[in-house]
C-alpha positions in Angstrom: 72.9 102.3 131.6 75.9 103.3 133.4 79.5 102.1 132.2 79.7 100.8 135.8 77.1 98.2 134.7 78.5 97.4 131.9 80.5 94.1 131.0 83.7 93.3 130.7 84.5 92.5 127.1 87.3 89.8 126.4 88.5 89.2 122.9 89.9 86.0 122.5 88.7 82.3 123.7 92.4 80.8 124.4 93.9 80.4 127.8 94.1 83.8 129.2 90.8 84.8 127.5 89.3 82.2 129.4 91.8 83.0 132.9 90.7 86.7 132.5 86.6 85.7 132.7 87.8 83.1 135.9 88.9 85.7 137.3 86.5 88.3 136.5 83.7 85.5 137.8 85.6 85.3 140.8 85.4 88.5 141.6 81.2 89.1 140.8 82.5 91.5 137.6 80.4 90.4 134.8 82.1 89.8 131.2 81.6 88.6 127.9 84.2 86.9 125.6 84.3 86.9 122.0 86.4 84.0 119.8 86.7 83.9 116.5 86.7 80.3 116.6 84.2 77.9 115.9 84.9 76.9 119.3 87.5 77.4 122.5 91.4 76.8 122.4 91.2 77.1 118.1 94.8 78.2 118.0 95.9 74.7 119.9 94.0 72.2 117.8 96.5 73.7 114.7 99.0 72.1 116.8 96.8 69.4 118.4 99.7 66.3 117.8 102.4 68.6 119.6 103.6 68.2 123.0 103.8 70.9 125.2 106.9 71.3 127.8 105.2 73.0 130.3 103.2 70.6 133.0 99.6 71.3 133.9 100.4 73.1 136.5 101.6 75.3 135.3 98.8 75.6 132.3 95.6 76.2 134.7 94.6 79.0 136.3 93.6 79.3 139.7 90.4 80.8 139.5 89.5 78.7 136.4 91.0 75.6 138.7 88.3 76.3 141.4 85.1 76.4 138.7 86.6 73.2 137.6 86.4 71.3 141.2 83.0 73.4 141.5 81.2 71.4 139.0 83.8 68.1 139.6 85.3 68.3 136.6 87.9 66.5 135.9 91.4 67.8 136.1 94.5 66.1 134.7 97.4 65.9 137.1 99.8 68.0 137.4 102.9 66.9 136.6 101.7 65.4 133.4 102.9 67.1 129.9 99.6 67.8 127.9 99.0 68.0 123.8 97.9 70.6 122.4 94.7 69.2 121.8 94.3 68.7 125.7 94.7 72.1 125.8 91.3 72.9 124.5 89.3 69.5 124.8 89.9 68.5 128.6 91.0 72.3 129.5 89.5 75.3 127.8 86.2 73.9 126.3 84.6 72.2 130.1 85.6 75.8 131.5 83.5 77.3 128.9 80.7 74.9 129.6 79.9 76.1 133.1 77.6 78.0 133.6 79.1 80.9 135.0 80.7 81.5 131.5 79.1 80.0 128.6 76.0 82.3 128.8 78.4 85.0 127.5 80.9 83.4 125.3 80.2 84.5 121.9 81.9 81.6 119.6 82.4 82.9 115.4 83.1 86.4 116.2 85.4 88.0 115.1 86.0 92.3 116.6 86.1 94.4 113.4 86.3 97.9 115.5 86.8 99.5 118.7 86.6 102.8 119.7 84.9 104.6 123.2 80.9 105.5 121.7 80.6 108.3 119.9 84.7 108.9 119.4 87.7 108.9 117.4 90.8 108.5 119.1 91.6 111.9 118.6 88.7 113.3 120.8 89.9 114.1 124.4 86.9 115.3 126.3 84.9 113.1 128.5 86.7 110.0 126.8 87.3 107.9 130.2 84.1 108.0 130.9 82.7 106.7 127.8 82.0 102.9 127.1 84.0 101.4 124.2 82.4 99.8 121.7 83.0 96.7 119.9 81.9 95.9 116.0 81.5 92.6 115.6 81.0 90.2 112.9 79.1 87.1 114.7 78.0 84.0 112.2 78.0 86.2 109.4 75.5 89.4 111.2 77.1 92.5 112.5 76.6 93.0 116.2 77.8 96.1 118.6 78.5 95.5 122.0 79.5 97.9 124.6 81.7 97.5 127.5 83.4 99.0 130.1 87.0 97.7 129.9 88.4 95.5 126.9 91.2 93.1 128.0 92.7 92.2 124.3 93.8 88.4 124.7 94.3 87.6 120.8 97.7 86.0 120.9 99.3 85.7 117.8 99.3 82.7 116.5 97.2 83.6 113.2 99.7 85.8 112.0 102.9 83.8 111.3 106.2 86.3 110.2 106.7 85.8 106.5 109.8 83.5 105.5 111.5 85.9 103.8 113.7 88.9 106.0 112.8 91.8 106.2 108.9 91.3 106.8 108.3 91.3 102.6 105.3 89.0 102.3 106.2 86.2 99.6 103.6 85.1 97.2 101.9 82.3 98.6 103.5 78.7 97.6 101.2 75.5 98.7 104.4 74.1 99.8 105.3 76.3 102.3 103.6 75.4 105.9 103.7 78.1 108.7 103.4 76.4 112.4 104.0 72.9 112.7 102.8 70.7 110.6 102.1 66.6 111.6 104.6 65.6 110.5 104.1 62.0 111.7 100.3 62.0 111.2 98.0 64.0 108.8 100.5 65.0 106.8 103.0 62.1 106.7 103.0 61.9 102.9 104.2 65.5 102.1 107.3 65.1 104.3 108.8 61.9 103.9 111.5 61.2 100.9 111.3 64.7 100.1 113.9 67.0 100.6 112.8 69.4 103.3 114.2 72.8 104.9 112.8 74.3 108.5 113.3 78.1 109.1 113.7 79.5 112.3 115.2 78.8 115.5 112.5 78.6 118.3 110.6 75.9 119.6 108.5 74.8 117.1 111.5 74.5 114.4 113.0 72.2 117.3 109.9 70.0 117.3 109.9 69.7 113.4 113.3 68.7 113.0 112.7 66.0 116.2 110.1 65.0 113.9 111.3 65.1 110.5 114.4 62.9 111.8 112.1 60.5 113.8 110.5 60.4 109.7 113.6 60.1 108.0 114.1 56.5 110.1 111.2 54.7 107.6 111.5 56.9 105.2 115.5 57.1 104.8 115.4 59.7 101.3 114.1 62.2 103.1 116.5 65.1 103.8 116.2 67.7 106.1 118.0 71.4 106.3 118.0 73.6 109.1 118.4 77.1 108.0 118.8 79.8 111.0 119.7 83.4 111.4 122.1 82.9 113.9 126.0 82.3 114.5 125.5 78.9 115.5 123.1 76.3 116.6 124.0 76.0 120.3 122.8 78.8 120.9 119.0 78.0 120.1 118.9 74.7 121.7 118.8 76.1 125.3 119.5 75.2 129.2 119.6 71.4 128.8 119.8 69.9 132.1 119.8 73.3 133.7 116.2 74.0 132.5 113.4 74.3 135.4 111.3 73.1 132.6 113.0 69.5 132.4 110.9 68.7 128.7 112.0 72.1 127.2 115.9 71.5 128.1 115.4 67.7 126.3 114.2 69.4 123.2 117.2 70.9 122.5 119.2 68.2 124.0 117.4 66.0 121.4 118.4 68.3 118.8 121.7 68.6 119.5 122.9 64.4 119.2 120.8 65.0 115.7 123.0 67.3 114.8 126.1 65.5 116.2 125.0 62.4 113.6 124.7 63.9 111.0 121.1 63.8 110.1 120.7 67.0 109.3 122.9 70.0 107.2 122.4 72.9 109.1 122.8 76.4 107.9 123.7 79.5 110.1 124.0 82.6 109.9 121.2 82.9 107.4 118.5 84.9 105.9 116.1 84.3 103.0 116.5 87.3 100.7 113.7 85.8 98.2 112.6 82.6 97.1 111.7 80.9 93.2 109.5 78.3 92.7 110.5 76.0 90.0 109.0 74.4 87.0 108.4 71.0 89.1 106.9 72.1 91.4 110.4 72.6 94.1 111.3 75.6 95.4 114.5 77.3 95.9 115.8 79.9 98.2 118.1 82.8 97.7 119.4 83.7 101.0 122.3 86.0 102.5 125.1 83.8 104.1 127.9 85.2 105.9 127.6 88.4 103.4 126.9 87.2 100.4 124.0 85.1 98.2 123.4 81.7 98.0 121.3 79.6 96.2 119.6 77.0 98.9 117.9 74.0 97.4 116.0 72.9 95.5 113.1 72.0 98.0 110.5 69.8 97.7 108.8 71.2 101.2 109.8 74.1 103.2 107.9 74.4 107.1 108.0 78.9 107.9 108.7 78.3 112.1 109.6 81.9 111.9 107.3 83.3 114.7 104.5 85.0 115.0 103.4 89.0 115.3 100.2 90.9 117.5 97.4 92.5 114.7 96.7 96.0 115.7 94.1 96.5 113.0 91.1 96.7 114.8 92.7 98.7 117.0 92.8 101.9 114.6 90.7 104.3 117.0 91.5 103.8 120.3 94.8 104.5 122.3 97.0 101.7 122.4 101.0 101.5 122.9 103.5 99.4 122.0 106.9 99.0 121.7 108.8 99.9 118.3 110.6 96.9 117.3 109.0 93.8 119.8 105.3 95.2 119.2 104.8 94.3 122.5 103.6 96.2 126.2 106.2 98.9 125.8 107.5 98.5 129.8 107.9 94.5 129.4 110.3 95.3 125.5 113.5 95.4 127.7 112.9 92.2 129.8 111.9 90.1 126.8 113.8 91.0 123.5 115.6 88.4 122.6 118.6 90.8 120.8 119.9 90.5 124.4 118.9 87.6 126.2 117.2 84.0 125.6 116.5 84.2 129.1 112.3 82.4 129.8 112.0 84.5 133.0 110.7 88.2 133.3 110.5 90.3 136.1 106.9 89.9 137.9 104.2 91.9 136.7 100.7 92.9 136.4 98.1 96.0 135.5 100.2 98.9 136.4 103.0 97.4 133.7 100.3 96.6 130.9 98.1 100.3 131.3 97.7 101.5 127.9 97.2 105.3 127.2 93.3 104.2 126.8 92.2 103.5 130.1 90.8 100.6 131.1 92.2 98.7 127.5 94.6 96.1 128.1 96.8 93.7 126.0 97.8 90.7 127.9 98.8 87.3 127.3 101.1 86.2 124.3 100.2 89.6 121.9 102.0 91.2 125.3 105.4 90.1 124.4 104.7 91.1 120.3 107.3 89.5 118.7 109.3 88.1 121.3 109.0 84.1 121.8 109.5 83.5 125.1 105.5 83.8 127.0 104.7 81.0 129.2 100.8 80.8 130.2 101.4 81.3 133.8 102.4 84.4 132.9 99.3 86.0 131.2 97.3 84.1 134.1 99.1 86.4 136.4 98.6 89.2 134.3 94.8 88.6 133.7 94.3 87.8 137.6 96.2 91.6 138.7 93.6 93.5 136.3 90.9 91.9 137.1 91.8 92.8 140.4 91.8 96.6 139.4 88.9 96.2 137.4 87.3 95.2 140.4 89.1 98.3 142.8 91.0 95.9 145.1 94.4 97.7 144.5 96.1 95.9 146.8 95.5 92.7 145.3 96.3 94.2 141.8 100.0 95.2 143.0 100.3 91.6 144.4 102.9 89.8 142.6 101.9 86.1 142.8 104.0 84.4 140.0 107.4 82.0 140.0 108.6 81.2 136.8 110.9 78.2 136.2 114.7 79.2 134.6 115.4 78.1 131.6 118.9 77.8 132.4 120.5 79.9 129.4 121.0 83.4 128.3 122.5 84.1 125.1 126.0 84.9 127.1 126.3 81.9 127.9 125.4 79.3 125.1 126.1 75.3 125.5 128.3 73.6 122.9 126.7 71.4 121.4 129.5 68.5 122.0 128.2 68.7 125.6 124.8 68.2 125.0 123.4 64.4 125.6 120.6 63.0 124.4 117.5 63.1 127.3 115.0 60.5 126.5 112.9 59.7 123.2 109.5 61.3 122.3 108.5 64.9 121.3 108.1 68.3 123.2 106.9 71.4 122.0 106.9 74.9 122.5 104.2 76.4 125.3 
């Protein structure tokens, strides 16, 4: 078979992976999609109880929307805020059932290895003309697929950063929870009337804090500590009323009000050096704080909202590059580096910025941001629109910019003090 007749392989069945499929369908290009989970949107189901801060209008790809409209699939109101489970159940899974997509989606499929057929990464001669070969474990059986291009949309959710600063993996402990536990629902008994530490300063941490405070209202013995590396907590609270995504701004405003009320104890400029498991089942954190070591705790439960990182293990035999600090696509690093700014706007970019040393291989979506925490789904949709256009031979469409992101209203050079933040409504909101 000629390489040009082979499909484009998409790895990952989240929003950006499905958007890539829809964009390729729109352009009459064949594809296959490989999803590790048993259903589409598995990662969103991990935090299905959490409400996103971006409304549906930012969460549905245009090509996917056209397909759904074609088959009269209900589309949520554009101004409504979805929960994580809504993204999976009301968008990704119905989209994946459409006849243009369903036959080409492989669930329970883990990509173990990618290479140019018959070549390791060192070989040069004729490399660009060779198809990609993907070794996949599908339902426990090894299969091999060939593709003319590969789009890696695997995300980072399944690769949390360790609790201990410096990246040293800690020994598994049943009292350390990565991700966003369902504090007010299925996980309630694990947290009520307990001493709890939330470690991290992103939107996941803010959401965990608000849920714990709501739990404390019913279970007053619950004690909450917030531990973050930043020198002050105000810099983690976002843009408040200046944020063009109101719920993103309100999330930080509500945490600011909680801090002002004294409902949580805050430890700033603090990194975790190690942890000790105590005989009574509690955990003590050994922390570096303001240049000295201190013991924090003991804690009954610890929520590690410490971010996540990309997995490159299955890319060993193809030529890819990443920023050495952020592990992002190199061209994006100066625009998203959290050491420099926390702005949520990124210069619109597409196929050209996402190119890798390996021709027709692309890292897109959350994974393209590496360890940076400021990704929005709309950014990923524009990425794959541009990549699909390029792979279809439409160079002009690939170069066009078709993206406008909402401003966060804050940069790290301009933090909003806690005392000027006011409460902005009730309910939960969360990370996009």
